[in-house]
DRENPA-3360 file (N, C-alpha, C; in nm, 2 decimals, always signed):
BEGIN
1 = MPMRLDEI = +5.22/-17.59/-10.85/+5.09/-17.51/-10.87/+5.09/-17.39/-10.78 ~ +5.07/-17.26/-10.84/+5.13/-17.18/-10.72/+5.01/-17.16/-10.62 ~ +5.07/-17.09/-10.49/+5.01/-17.12/-10.35/+4.88/-17.02/-10.38 ~ +4.78/-17.03/-10.30/+4.65/-16.95/-10.30/+4.69/-16.79/-10.18 ~ +4.65/-16.73/-10.24/+4.67/-16.57/-10.13/+4.66/-16.60/-10.03 ~ +4.51/-16.66/-9.98/+4.50/-16.68/-9.81/+4.60/-16.81/-9.75 ~ +4.67/-16.90/-9.83/+4.78/-16.99/-9.80/+4.92/-16.87/-9.73 ~ +4.93/-16.78/-9.86/+5.03/-16.72/-9.83/+5.01/-16.63/-9.70;
9 = LRKIRKEL = +4.92/-16.59/-9.69/+4.95/-16.51/-9.60/+4.90/-16.55/-9.44 ~ +4.87/-16.68/-9.40/+4.89/-16.76/-9.34/+4.99/-16.79/-9.29 ~ +5.10/-16.82/-9.39/+5.20/-16.84/-9.39/+5.36/-16.77/-9.33 ~ +5.25/-16.59/-9.37/+5.36/-16.52/-9.31/+5.29/-16.52/-9.20 ~ +5.20/-16.51/-9.14/+5.14/-16.47/-9.02/+5.23/-16.60/-8.89 ~ +5.25/-16.74/-8.98/+5.29/-16.83/-8.90/+5.44/-16.80/-8.90 ~ +5.52/-16.77/-8.98/+5.64/-16.75/-8.99/+5.73/-16.63/-8.86 ~ +5.61/-16.53/-8.88/+5.62/-16.42/-8.80/+5.56/-16.46/-8.62;
17 = NISQEQFA = +5.45/-16.53/-8.65/+5.39/-16.60/-8.52/+5.28/-16.48/-8.41 ~ +5.28/-16.42/-8.54/+5.11/-16.37/-8.52/+5.04/-16.35/-8.54 ~ +4.96/-16.29/-8.45/+4.82/-16.33/-8.47/+4.72/-16.24/-8.61 ~ +4.60/-16.22/-8.65/+4.52/-16.22/-8.74/+4.53/-16.08/-8.71 ~ +4.47/-16.00/-8.57/+4.48/-15.91/-8.51/+4.59/-15.79/-8.55 ~ +4.71/-15.84/-8.49/+4.87/-15.82/-8.52/+4.87/-15.78/-8.63 ~ +4.86/-15.88/-8.76/+4.91/-15.86/-8.88/+4.82/-15.76/-9.04 ~ +4.71/-15.72/-8.92/+4.60/-15.61/-8.98/+4.68/-15.52/-8.93;
25 = RDLNVSFT = +4.73/-15.49/-8.81/+4.76/-15.36/-8.75/+4.92/-15.31/-8.80 ~ +4.93/-15.44/-8.81/+5.12/-15.40/-8.90/+5.06/-15.35/-9.04 ~ +4.96/-15.39/-9.11/+4.92/-15.38/-9.25/+4.91/-15.22/-9.22 ~ +4.79/-15.21/-9.13/+4.71/-15.10/-9.12/+4.57/-15.09/-9.21 ~ +4.53/-15.21/-9.21/+4.42/-15.27/-9.25/+4.30/-15.29/-9.12 ~ +4.21/-15.32/-9.14/+4.14/-15.33/-9.02/+4.13/-15.51/-9.00 ~ +4.15/-15.53/-8.88/+4.07/-15.67/-8.87/+3.99/-15.74/-8.95 ~ +3.93/-15.71/-9.02/+3.77/-15.80/-9.10/+3.83/-15.76/-9.20;
33 = TLNRWENS = +3.90/-15.67/-9.31/+3.96/-15.68/-9.35/+4.08/-15.80/-9.41 ~ +4.17/-15.81/-9.32/+4.24/-15.92/-9.30/+4.16/-16.08/-9.26 ~ +4.07/-16.08/-9.23/+4.02/-16.19/-9.20/+3.93/-16.22/-9.33 ~ +3.91/-16.12/-9.43/+3.81/-16.16/-9.57/+3.92/-16.22/-9.68 ~ +4.02/-16.17/-9.65/+4.14/-16.20/-9.73/+4.21/-16.35/-9.71 ~ +4.20/-16.36/-9.58/+4.25/-16.51/-9.54/+4.17/-16.57/-9.56 ~ +4.03/-16.56/-9.54/+3.89/-16.65/-9.60/+3.87/-16.63/-9.70 ~ +3.94/-16.57/-9.82/+3.98/-16.58/-10.00/+3.77/-16.52/-10.01;
41 = RTTPSRLA = +3.74/-16.44/-9.90/+3.56/-16.37/-9.93/+3.64/-16.25/-10.01 ~ +3.77/-16.21/-10.02/+3.78/-16.07/-10.10/+3.90/-16.04/-10.10 ~ +3.99/-15.99/-10.18/+4.13/-16.01/-10.23/+4.16/-15.86/-10.22 ~ +4.33/-15.86/-10.18/+4.40/-15.77/-10.13/+4.40/-15.67/-10.26 ~ +4.37/-15.51/-10.30/+4.42/-15.44/-10.40/+4.53/-15.45/-10.47 ~ +4.58/-15.38/-10.55/+4.74/-15.40/-10.57/+4.78/-15.32/-10.48 ~ +4.80/-15.23/-10.43/+4.82/-15.16/-10.33/+4.86/-15.18/-10.21 ~ +4.77/-15.30/-10.19/+4.78/-15.31/-10.06/+4.88/-15.47/-10.07;
49 = KMRIIDYC = +4.87/-15.56/-10.14/+4.93/-15.62/-10.20/+5.11/-15.55/-10.19 ~ +5.12/-15.50/-10.28/+5.25/-15.45/-10.26/+5.30/-15.37/-10.11 ~ +5.23/-15.35/-10.02/+5.25/-15.28/-9.88/+5.27/-15.45/-9.86 ~ +5.22/-15.56/-9.84/+5.24/-15.68/-9.83/+5.34/-15.71/-9.84 ~ +5.41/-15.71/-9.95/+5.55/-15.76/-10.03/+5.60/-15.67/-9.92 ~ +5.63/-15.53/-9.93/+5.73/-15.46/-9.86/+5.73/-15.49/-9.73 ~ +5.63/-15.56/-9.65/+5.63/-15.59/-9.54/+5.72/-15.67/-9.52 ~ +5.69/-15.78/-9.58/+5.76/-15.92/-9.60/+5.92/-15.91/-9.60;
57 = NEKGISKE = +5.94/-15.83/-9.71/+6.13/-15.80/-9.71/+6.15/-15.69/-9.62 ~ +6.06/-15.61/-9.51/+6.13/-15.55/-9.40/+6.14/-15.63/-9.27 ~ +6.01/-15.77/-9.28/+6.06/-15.89/-9.20/+6.13/-15.96/-9.20 ~ +6.19/-15.98/-9.31/+6.32/-16.12/-9.33/+6.20/-16.24/-9.34 ~ +6.08/-16.22/-9.41/+5.99/-16.34/-9.42/+6.08/-16.41/-9.61 ~ +6.08/-16.54/-9.56/+6.15/-16.63/-9.67/+6.14/-16.61/-9.84 ~ +6.20/-16.64/-9.94/+6.20/-16.56/-10.08/+6.11/-16.58/-10.13 ~ +6.07/-16.76/-10.07/+6.00/-16.82/-10.15/+5.92/-16.80/-10.12;
65 = IIAALEQA = +5.81/-16.72/-10.02/+5.67/-16.71/-9.93/+5.66/-16.55/-10.04 ~ +5.76/-16.47/-10.05/+5.78/-16.35/-10.12/+5.76/-16.31/-10.27 ~ +5.80/-16.46/-10.32/+5.78/-16.50/-10.50/+5.64/-16.56/-10.47 ~ +5.57/-16.62/-10.42/+5.40/-16.66/-10.42/+5.36/-16.54/-10.46 ~ +5.38/-16.47/-10.34/+5.30/-16.36/-10.34/+5.26/-16.29/-10.41 ~ +5.39/-16.24/-10.48/+5.42/-16.20/-10.63/+5.37/-16.25/-10.76 ~ +5.31/-16.36/-10.71/+5.27/-16.50/-10.83/+5.12/-16.47/-10.85 ~ +5.08/-16.46/-10.69/+4.92/-16.41/-10.61/+4.83/-16.35/-10.68;
% end
């Protein structure tokens, strides 16, 4: 079963050991936006999702998480 986007975002933060605030800053989105994504209230646009994937590649996030993100 594919991972949900909210789970993926939490795993990325856990792997990097960063707060929602820091993750939001790194992605150049507001804390509120990131919080809504992590609580499944909204979903990122295609462009935002591509930015998250690029960020994960830059930070060396595990390939498993990046693959799940591409599927989500």
